N, C-alpha and C positions, 0 to 999 in steps of 0.2 A: 176411613181407613188409608183411602188415597191422599187425604190431606195430611194424615200423619206420615206418610212416606214422602211426600215433596218438602214436608217441612224438614225432615232429616236428612234428605240430600242437601236443601238449601244451608242447613247447620255446617253440614261437612265442608262444602265448598268455602263457608266463610272461614271455617278454621285453617285454611291453606295460608301460608306466609308469604306475603308479595316480597318479602325482602329476600326469602330463599329463590324466589324465582327470577328475580333480579341478578343476585349473586351468580346464577347459573350462566346467563346471558354473559355479564361483565367477565368471567372467567374465562371465556373463550377467545378473547384478544387479548396476544402477549407479544412482546416486541422487546428486543434489547439494543438501547441506544448508548451514545457516547458519556451520557451522563450529566453534561453540562448545559443543555438546554431543554426545551420542550418539543424539538422537531423530532418525531418518530421515522424511522426508516417505513418506506412503503412496504405493504405486506406483500403484495407481489411487483415484483422491480426486475425491469430487464435492463441489464448492464449495456451499454452502449460501446460497440466495437473499439478496442483500442487502436490506434495508429497503426503498430506493426501487423494486426491480422489480416490486413488487405493483401499484404506481400509476403509473409514468412508462415509458410505451412508449420502448424503444430504450435503457433503462438498465442493460440487461445487459452492453452493450458498454461502458458506462463502469466497470462491476464488473471486467469482464476487464482493461481498461487500467490499472486500480489494480495488480493482480496482477502486470502485465507491467512495469509502470515500477518498482515495488519489488523484482521478483525480478531486474531486470537491471540497474537504475541505482542503488538504494538497499537491497542485500540486507542490510546491517549491520540494517537494522529488525527483521530475524528473529531478532535475537540473544536468548539467554534474558534478558540483564539490560539490554535496552535502554532501560528506564523503572523507576525506582524506586516508582513509583505506577501499575505496569500493572494489579496485583489489583484495584485500583478498577474497571478497565474489564473485565477478564476473570481472573477469578481463579484458573483453572487454566492460565493464560498458558505458565508456567514449564515444564509438562508436556508442551505441546503439540509436533507437528511443524511443519515450514515450511509445509505446505499450510495447515493450522489455522490458523498465525499469520497467513498470508496474509488467509485468511477473516476474520480477527478485524480488521485493518487495513483491509480493503475496509469492513467495518460501521462502524467508527469515522468513516470518510471520509464515508460515506453518513450518518451520524448528525449529524456536524457540518453536513453541508451542508443538512440539513433544517431545521436552526434557523438557519443563515446565508441560504440564499436559497429554502428550499420548493421544493428540487430545481428551481428555474427556470433555466436557464443563462443568460438574458438579466436577471437581476436587476441592478438598479444603485443605488446609494445614494451620495449625497453627503455626505463626511465633514465637518462644520463645524468640526473642532478640530484637524485635520490640516495644514492650508495648504496650499502650493502643490505640486502634483506636478511633479517637475523635468523629467519626460520630457515631458509634456502640456502645461506652462505653465498649467495650469488647477487649480481646487480639486481636492484627492485625493479620488477616487471608488473605492469598493469595488465590484466586477463579478464576475459569473459565480456559479458553483455555490459556490466557496469564499470569495466577496468579496475578490478580490484587487484590486490596484493596478499600474499601468504603472511606478510607482517601484520595485517589489519586484525588478526584475531588476538596477536599480543597486544596491540596499541588499545584496541577498545575493550579488550578483556571478555570477550564472548565467543563462544564456538559456531564457527561459521560452516563447519563441516568440511573444510580443505584438509585433505590428506596428502601432506607432501612426501611422506615415507612411501606413499604408493606412487605418486604422482611422478617422484624422480626417476622412476625407473621407465617412465615411458616418455616418448619424445617430446619436444616442449611445445609442439603444435597437436599434439595427439588429442582428439576431442574428447577421449575416456577421462582425462584430467578432471579432478573433482572441482578444480576451481573453474572448470568451463561448464560445469554443470548449471545450465539455466535456472533451476530452482535455486540451488544453493548459491549461487551468485546473486539472484534477485533478492534472496532472504537476507544475506549478508548485507547488502547495500541498504535494503529497507532498515535494517537495524542500526547502521550508519547515520542514516538522515533522521530516525528516531531520536538519535543523540545529539545531533546537531540543532533539532530543533527543541531539545529539551535545554540545551546549554546556552543557544542563540536565538531561539524563537523566530527562526527566518530561514526560507528557502535559498535564498541567495546572500551572498556576502560579499565584502570588498577584501576581507581577509579572513583565514580561518577555515575556509570552506574546503570539503573533500573533493568535489569535481570542479575543475577547470572551467567546465561549460557553464557554471552557476557563479562564476566569480565576477561581480561588478566591475565593469571597467576593465577587465583581465583580457590579456592576448588572444585567448582562446574561448571567450564568452560566447555563449549562444541563448542567452537568457530570452532574448526578444524570439527567438525562433522557437524555443520551447514554450513560451507564453502562447505563441500562435498556435501551438499543438494542442494545448492543455484548455484552450480557448473553444476546441472543437467540439468539446463535450456539452452539450446542448444547454443542459441546467446551470452551466458556468454563467452563461450570458442571457439566458431566458428567463 
């Protein structure tokens, strides 16, 4: 009787499919990548603090917002071949996973904002050579962290969330203006950069670049200073 019972137990064990067991193991590991290479993001990843986080209270929220916008709205920016000059800013970019690339892009925008606005969301400068902004009917002004203008929505054909009808009722330097909102300003700047990368496949350009700080041999260029900041992301250089 005991022999028959042991034989029955053995038969039951042998009937279990090893494939079903393996599929349960395999289904426990999932990740989303940019899709053009085989370098997955780390399942546990701690973003290196961006340059502005050491001096600007609340700027960690700006960093996280950059990551969210790129991840959810412009994921092609994480592509391996997104820019021909990427090594100028992050020598090891093409070997990084998606989270490390996100960290780099965050640092790039923090570096740009350092020289565009000194990380002051309410920075405003009248442009003396750009004519009249068709949205405001006033001289073009560059405003916010990335020094954008109301006309950018029309020029690029996307909604930045800037509300001139509301903002015109406020003082020109009122921090409540929508164009001064760090998250709206950064999101719009990211989308402008994404358009440039799509059309030019470069971060820095000798002509046709939106930001003067990224113009090659330009009067206001800060390419070397910005690249020095982006290379502080450890993954870019090690």
